[in-house]
Each structure stands twice: as structure tokens, then as C-alpha cells.
C-alpha positions in Angstrom: -2.4 -8.8 22.7 -1.8 -8.8 19.0 -0.5 -12.3 19.1 -3.6 -13.4 21.1 -5.9 -11.8 18.5 -4.0 -13.4 15.7 -4.2 -16.8 17.3 -8.0 -16.4 17.9 -8.4 -15.4 14.3 -6.5 -18.4 13.1 -8.7 -20.7 15.2 -11.8 -19.1 13.7 -10.4 -19.5 10.2 -9.6 -23.1 10.9 -13.1 -23.7 12.3 -14.7 -22.0 9.3 -12.6 -24.0 6.9 -13.4 -27.3 8.6 -17.2 -26.5 8.6 -17.1 -25.6 4.9 -15.3 -28.8 4.0 -17.7 -30.8 6.1 -20.8 -29.2 4.6 -19.4 -29.5 1.0 -18.6 -33.2 1.6 -22.0 -34.0 2.9 -23.9 -32.1 0.2 -21.8 -33.8 -2.4 -22.5 -37.2 -0.9 -26.2 -36.3 -0.8 -26.4 -35.6 -4.5 -24.4 -38.8 -5.4 -25.9 -41.3 -3.0 -29.1 -39.8 -1.5 -32.5 -41.3 -2.1 -33.0 -40.9 -5.9 -36.6 -39.7 -5.7 -35.7 -37.0 -3.1 -32.7 -35.9 -5.2 -34.8 -35.6 -8.3 -37.3 -33.4 -6.4 -34.5 -31.1 -5.1 -32.9 -30.9 -8.5 -36.2 -30.3 -10.3 -36.6 -26.9 -8.6 -33.5 -25.7 -10.4 -32.3 -23.4 -7.6 -28.8 -22.4 -6.5 -27.9 -21.7 -2.9 -24.6 -20.5 -1.5 -23.9 -21.2 2.2 -21.3 -18.7 3.4 -19.5 -19.6 6.6 -17.9 -17.2 9.1 -16.9 -13.9 7.6 -18.2 -14.9 4.2 -14.8 -15.4 2.6 -15.4 -19.2 2.5 -18.6 -20.7 1.2 -20.3 -23.8 -0.3 -22.4 -23.5 -3.4 -25.2 -26.0 -4.1 -25.7 -25.6 -7.8 -28.9 -27.2 -8.8 -29.5 -24.9 -11.8 -27.0 -26.7 -14.1 -27.6 -29.6 -16.4 -25.4 -31.6 -14.1 -26.0 -30.4 -10.5 -22.9 -30.1 -8.3 -21.4 -28.8 -5.1 -18.6 -26.3 -5.2 -16.7 -25.0 -2.3 -15.0 -22.2 -4.2 -17.2 -20.9 -7.0 -18.3 -17.3 -6.8 -21.2 -17.6 -9.3 -24.3 -15.5 -8.3 -26.8 -17.8 -6.5 -30.5 -17.4 -6.1 -30.1 -17.4 -2.3 -27.1 -16.5 -0.1 -27.3 -17.9 3.4 -24.8 -16.7 6.1 -23.9 -19.3 8.7 -21.5 -19.6 11.6 -19.2 -22.5 11.7 -21.3 -24.2 14.3 -24.5 -23.7 12.3 -22.9 -25.1 9.1 -21.8 -28.2 11.0 -25.3 -28.7 12.5 -26.8 -28.1 9.0 -24.6 -30.8 7.6 -26.2 -33.3 10.1 -29.7 -32.3 9.1 -30.4 -30.8 12.5 -30.7 -27.0 11.8 -34.3 -25.6 11.6 -33.1 -23.2 9.0 -36.4 -21.6 7.8 -37.3 -20.6 11.4 -33.8 -19.5 12.0 -33.9 -17.2 8.9 -37.3 -15.8 9.8 -36.3 -14.9 13.4 -33.0 -13.4 12.4 -30.7 -16.1 13.8 -29.4 -16.7 10.3 -29.1 -14.0 7.6 -30.2 -14.8 4.1 -30.6 -12.7 0.9 -32.2 -13.3 -2.4 -35.3 -15.4 -3.2 -35.8 -16.8 0.3 -38.9 -18.8 -0.9 -36.7 -20.5 -3.4 -34.6 -21.9 -0.6 -37.6 -22.8 1.5 -38.9 -25.0 -1.3 -35.6 -26.9 -1.2 -35.1 -27.0 2.5 -37.9 -29.4 3.5 -36.6 -32.0 1.0 -32.9 -31.3 1.6 -33.3 -31.8 5.4 -34.5 -35.3 4.8 -31.5 -36.0 2.5 -29.1 -34.7 5.1 -30.7 -36.8 7.8 -30.4 -39.9 5.6 -26.7 -39.1 5.2 -26.3 -38.8 8.9 -27.9 -42.2 9.4 -25.7 -43.8 6.7 -22.7 -42.4 8.5 -23.9 -44.2 11.6 -24.8 -41.1 13.6 -28.0 -41.7 15.6 -29.7 -40.0 18.5 -31.4 -36.7 19.2 -32.0 -34.1 16.6 -31.8 -31.2 19.0 -29.9 -28.1 18.0 -26.7 -27.3 20.0 -26.7 -24.0 21.9 -23.7 -22.9 19.9 -25.7 -23.1 16.7 -28.9 -21.2 17.5 -29.4 -19.1 20.7 -32.8 -18.6 22.3 -36.3 -19.5 21.1 -36.9 -19.7 17.4 -40.0 -17.8 16.4 -42.8 -19.3 14.4 -42.1 -18.9 10.7 -43.9 -15.9 9.0 -47.2 -17.1 7.6 -46.4 -15.8 4.2 -43.4 -18.2 4.1 -45.6 -21.2 4.9 -47.8 -23.1 2.4 -50.7 -23.6 4.8 -51.3 -22.5 8.4 -54.3 -22.9 10.7 -54.6 -20.9 13.9 -56.7 -22.2 16.8 -59.1 -24.0 14.5 -62.3 -25.2 16.2 -65.2 -27.2 14.7 -68.1 -29.0 16.2 -70.9 -31.1 14.7 -73.6 -31.0 17.3 -72.1 -32.3 20.5 -69.1 -33.9 18.7 -66.0 -31.8 18.9 -63.8 -32.6 15.9 -61.2 -29.8 15.8 -60.2 -28.4 19.2 -57.7 -25.6 18.5 -55.7 -27.2 15.7 -52.5 -25.1 14.9 -51.2 -26.6 11.7 -48.1 -25.3 9.9 -47.2 -26.8 6.6 -43.8 -25.7 5.1 -43.4 -24.6 1.5 -42.4 -27.3 -0.9 -42.0 -31.0 -0.3 -44.5 -33.6 0.7 -46.1 -33.0 4.1 -48.2 -35.8 5.7 -51.0 -35.1 8.2 -51.0 -38.3 10.2 -53.4 -39.6 12.9 -56.0 -42.2 13.9 -59.3 -42.5 12.1 -61.9 -40.0 13.3 -59.4 -37.5 14.7 -60.3 -34.6 12.3 -57.9 -35.0 9.4 -60.4 -34.9 6.6 -62.4 -32.1 8.3 -59.1 -30.1 8.6 -58.5 -30.6 4.9 -62.0 -29.3 4.0 -61.3 -26.2 6.0 -58.1 -25.7 4.1 -59.9 -25.6 0.7 -62.7 -23.5 2.1 -65.5 -26.1 1.9 -66.1 -25.6 5.6 -66.0 -22.6 7.8 -64.5 -23.0 11.3 -66.5 -22.2 14.4 -63.5 -20.3 15.6 -60.0 -19.7 14.2 -58.6 -19.1 10.8 -56.9 -20.8 7.8 -54.1 -19.0 5.9 -52.8 -20.0 2.5 -49.4 -18.5 2.0 -50.3 -15.8 4.5 -53.7 -15.0 3.0 -56.6 -15.4 5.5 -59.6 -17.4 4.3 -61.7 -15.7 7.0 -61.3 -12.3 5.3 -62.0 -13.6 1.8 -65.2 -13.4 -0.2 -66.7 -16.5 -1.7 -65.4 -15.4 -5.2 -61.9 -14.9 -3.7 -62.0 -18.4 -2.2 -63.2 -19.9 -5.6 -60.2 -18.1 -7.2 -57.8 -19.5 -4.6 -59.0 -23.0 -5.4 -57.4 -22.7 -8.8 -54.1 -22.8 -7.0 -55.1 -25.9 -5.0 -55.7 -29.4 -6.5 -57.6 -32.0 -4.5 -57.4 -35.7 -4.7 -60.5 -36.8 -2.8 -60.7 -40.0 -0.7 -63.0 -41.9 -3.0 -61.8 -40.2 -6.2 -65.1 -38.2 -6.4 -65.2 -38.8 -10.1 -68.4 -38.0 -12.0 -69.9 -41.4 -12.7 -71.7 -40.3 -15.9 -68.5 -38.9 -17.4 -65.6 -40.6 -19.0 -62.1 -40.5 -17.4 -61.2 -38.0 -20.1 -64.1 -35.6 -19.3 -63.4 -35.9 -15.6 -59.9 -34.7 -16.0 -61.0 -32.0 -18.5 -63.7 -30.7 -16.2 -61.5 -28.2 -14.1 -59.9 -27.0 -17.3 -63.3 -26.3 -18.9 -64.7 -24.6 -15.8 -61.7 -22.5 -14.8 -59.8 -21.6 -17.9 -60.3 -20.2 -21.4 -58.2 -22.8 -23.1 -59.1 -24.0 -26.6 -60.3 -27.6 -27.0 -57.0 -28.6 -28.6 -55.1 -27.1 -25.6 -57.3 -28.9 -23.1 -56.9 -32.2 -25.1 -53.1 -31.8 -24.8 -53.2 -31.2 -21.0 -55.7 -34.0 -20.3 -53.7 -36.6 -22.3 -50.5 -35.6 -20.7 -51.9 -35.9 -17.2 -53.5 -39.2 -17.9 -50.2 -40.5 -19.4 -48.4 -39.2 -16.2 -50.5 -41.6 -14.1 -50.5 -44.5 -16.5 -54.1 -44.1 -17.8 -53.5 -43.1 -21.3 -55.5 -46.1 -22.5 -58.4 -45.5 -20.3 -59.7 -42.1 -21.6 -63.0 -43.5 -22.8 -63.8 -45.6 -19.8 -66.4 -44.6 -17.1 -65.5 -44.6 -13.4 -67.6 -47.8 -12.9 -65.3 -49.6 -15.3 -62.2 -48.8 -13.3 -60.5 -50.6 -10.5 -60.0 -48.8 -7.2 -56.4 -48.1 -8.0 -57.3 -46.7 -11.4 -59.9 -44.4 -9.9 -57.3 -43.1 -7.5 -54.9 -42.3 -10.4 -57.7 -40.6 -12.3 -58.5 -38.5 -9.3 -54.8 -37.5 -9.0 -54.7 -36.6 -12.7 -57.7 -34.4 -12.3 -56.1 -32.8 -9.1 -53.1 -31.9 -11.2 -55.0 -30.7 -14.3 -54.7 -26.9 -13.4 -51.0 -27.3 -12.5 -51.7 -26.2 -8.9 -49.0 -25.1 -6.5 -50.6 -27.0 -3.6 -52.0 -30.5 -4.0 -54.1 -32.1 -1.2 -54.6 -35.9 -1.1 -57.3 -37.1 1.3 -56.7 -40.7 2.4 -55.3 -41.7 -1.0 -54.7 -45.2 0.1 -58.2 -45.8 1.3 -59.5 -49.2 0.0 -56.2 -50.2 -1.5 -54.3 -53.4 -0.7 -50.6 -53.0 0.5 -49.1 -53.5 -2.9 -51.3 -51.0 -4.6 -50.7 -48.6 -1.7 -47.0 -48.9 -2.3 -47.4 -48.3 -6.0 -49.6 -45.2 -5.3 -46.9 -43.9 -2.9 -44.3 -44.2 -5.7 -46.7 -42.4 -8.0 -47.2 -39.5 -5.5 -43.4 -39.1 -5.1 -42.9 -39.3 -8.9 -45.6 -36.7 -9.6 -44.2 -34.3 -7.0 -40.8 -34.7 -8.7 -42.5 -33.8 -12.0 -44.7 -30.8 -10.9 -43.0 -29.6 -7.7 -45.0 -27.3 -5.3 -46.4 -28.5 -2.0 -48.2 -31.8 -1.6 -50.2 -32.5 1.5 -51.2 -36.1 2.2 -53.8 -36.9 4.8 -53.6 -40.5 6.0 -53.5 -42.9 9.0 -51.2 -45.3 7.0 -47.8 -45.4 8.7 -46.2 -47.2 5.7 -47.4 -44.6 3.3 -46.1 -41.8 5.5 -42.7 -43.4 5.8 -42.5 -43.7 2.0 -43.5 -40.2 1.0 -43.1 -37.8 3.9 -40.6 -35.0 4.1 -42.6 -33.3 6.9 -45.2 -34.9 9.3 -47.9 -33.4 11.5 -49.5 -35.8 13.9 -53.1 -35.0 14.7 -55.0 -36.4 17.7 -58.3 -35.4 19.3 -58.6 -32.4 17.0 -55.2 -30.9 17.9 -51.7 -31.0 16.6 -49.8 -33.4 18.8 -46.4 -33.0 17.2 -45.0 -31.5 14.0 -41.6 -31.6 12.3 -39.4 -33.2 9.8 -40.2 -36.8 9.1 -37.0 -38.1 10.6 -37.7 -36.1 13.8 -41.2 -37.5 14.1 -40.1 -41.1 13.7 -37.5 -40.5 16.5 -40.2 -38.9 18.7 -40.3 -39.6 22.5 -43.9 -38.5 22.7 -45.9 -41.5 24.2 -48.9 -41.1 21.8 -46.7 -40.6 18.7 -44.5 -43.6 19.6 -47.5 -45.8 20.2 -49.3 -44.8 17.0 -46.2 -45.2 14.8 -45.4 -48.6 16.3 -48.9 -49.9 16.4 -48.6 -50.9 20.0 -51.7 -51.7 22.0 -50.3 -50.2 25.1 -50.4 -46.4 25.4 -52.6 -43.3 25.4 -54.6 -44.4 22.3 -57.3 -46.9 23.1 -60.4 -48.3 21.3 -62.6 -45.6 22.8 
């Protein structure tokens, strides 16, 4: 019996060691060869995460809080977050296939420390791990093996999501726009709300910022219900949310400088010199440092978009909403805008939500995608999962095929 237990223990130790080595190797490869923009966005957060495997004696540290980020399989430095995994879970995580936030929330995976700090990393890290899987030539389903997570994963706690909508309904006369939309946007990263024109994307966004009240349902921002808030509470919440409107929504009689300065003057007690510093920094970030004295009518479409983004970022919000940012732009300027969105997210962090029907833009920027159709969430998940979807509507929409559930009607 003792020999049998020793052999079993040795097998577990071997499995744990193999899983640690695999995870360390993939995480190291991700930092060295992953998409540079995604790597910058992960590193910018400056978090450290230790993944402990098996009994916790072995672990892998993802140290992003150093001048030169690295992966260490032996270091015992204190991390912001400690995540306890089985060997099977570690192996699945290495392939970008483990829904770790949901597994943590429902107790399938134990984690200690600043959990939100990890959640901000996870949505971007999963994309990097999926890229590594594809580079290694591993394709196919992203389902989680039974040995990794048992049973149904619960919905993540609302307080650990950036935005959630519950059974959201909205009609305008006889037209039903939202028909029970259940949206869940993870903390951190760039999430894209994707769908055909007229399917309720912009209306959904207006509910998120409290410009519209639903006929039924609720919107929660980091677990806080808008339905239970007073108007003054909602106005206060908007300081945490920046919005880049579809047409820029710039004040035509004000200069670019004054447009970007407007939220600072309205919502802060900053001195003029401090406002000037912020405005010029934001305009420089989007390449408009030489356009401060121009009026919106003197700007090209792309410049108005950039000015709108600068204004959305003026208050350093933790959530940024971009409503059809590519509207009216040609393909080249859309690609340049996509680069700018990714670059700005790398600079400021937080959660960025992009509403669009442009597949190319979604491919370029998305860490997470929600597909909206007929006022409901059709499918939601990591970007690589959505682009591998078997759902007939999602496949048709992403491929632009004329044959499928979506018609001209």
C-alpha cells in the first residue's frame, strides 16, 4: 500500500512539474514573441501573478511589476495575486482555454490577493496565450477538458465585471430595439460589441451611460445598479466613463482645445494651468497638438474622431465607450484609428468598449467580443473563441456571406 501511494505521489509530482514547465515556457514565449501591442497593455498594468500548481510547492511567477518583465518558475517573491491550479488546469491555461475569472468566482480555482488586478490582465493574457497556441500549430475547439473544470461555471460576480446588463428591454413605439439583452463586459482589455446596423448597439451604449432608461431590466457598472441611482449619482458615475461619440459630438462653436477642456472645466476644480497641461497632453497623444485653435468644421473626419477620443480621455476614466468610431472613415483611416485605440489603451489602461459593425476593426482591437442581434446577445466570449464560432449567424456575419440567418429584411 505504501509503495502504491508513493508511486501515485511521484506521478502527481511529475504531472505538476510538467505542467509548471509548460506554463512557464508558454508565458515566457508570450512576453518575447506575443503581439507587441497586447504585451505592452499587459505590462503596463504592472501586476505580478503567481500560478501555483498542485500542492503549491511548485509555481510560475509572471512578474510584470519589474523594469524588465519576466517569467520565473522558482521565485518566491510576494505577488499581487496567487492562483492555485491543478496540473490539468495549468496545462489548459497554457493553451488559452481556461475561463479563469469564472472559475475563480465559482470556486473551481482558488485565488488570493487583489483578484481584480488579475482580472484586468486575464482578458488580454488569454488572447496572447491563444496566439501562442496558433503559432504552435494547435487549432480546433476551445472547450475546457473535464479534468480541468468540473460542472457548470457560474456567471462572474457583477462587482468583478466592468459592465453588465440584465434582461434589458427597450421599445420606441412599435419598434423593439432591445429584447432582453444580457451583456457582460469583463474588467480590463478592449471589448467589442459587434453586430449588424440597427440591431441595438448604440441604444445599448446609451443605456450604459444612463442617457436612456430601460423599459425593463437593469444596467450595472462594476456591480452598481443604475436603476437604484439618483440622477446626481449617475452624473457622478459618468466621471468614471469617457465616451467617444459616433460623430465626434464636438461643439461646433468651440475650438479643439476648448472641446477637450470642457469636461475638465465642468467636472473638476483644476486650475487653468493644470487644465492646460492635461488638454495639451491628450491632444498630443492623438496627434492633434498642432490643431488646438481649429474649429470642428476645419477638421477632417479622422481628425474629428481623434479630437473626440482626446475629450473622452480627458478625465482619465476607467471605462471608455467608443460608439462606431470608424463611421465615415475609409479603410486606411479606419486601420489607423484602430492602431490609435490600441495605443491609447496601452497608455491609459482600464476597460475600453468599442461598438461597431466593422469586422476588420474588431479583428484588430478586440480582446473580448459580444455579438448582438435582434436586440439580444447572440454570443459572447474571448475574441479568438468568437472567430472560431460554429453559430450560423455569427459565422455568416463574420464572413460576410449572403447565405444564412441574416437577410436584407
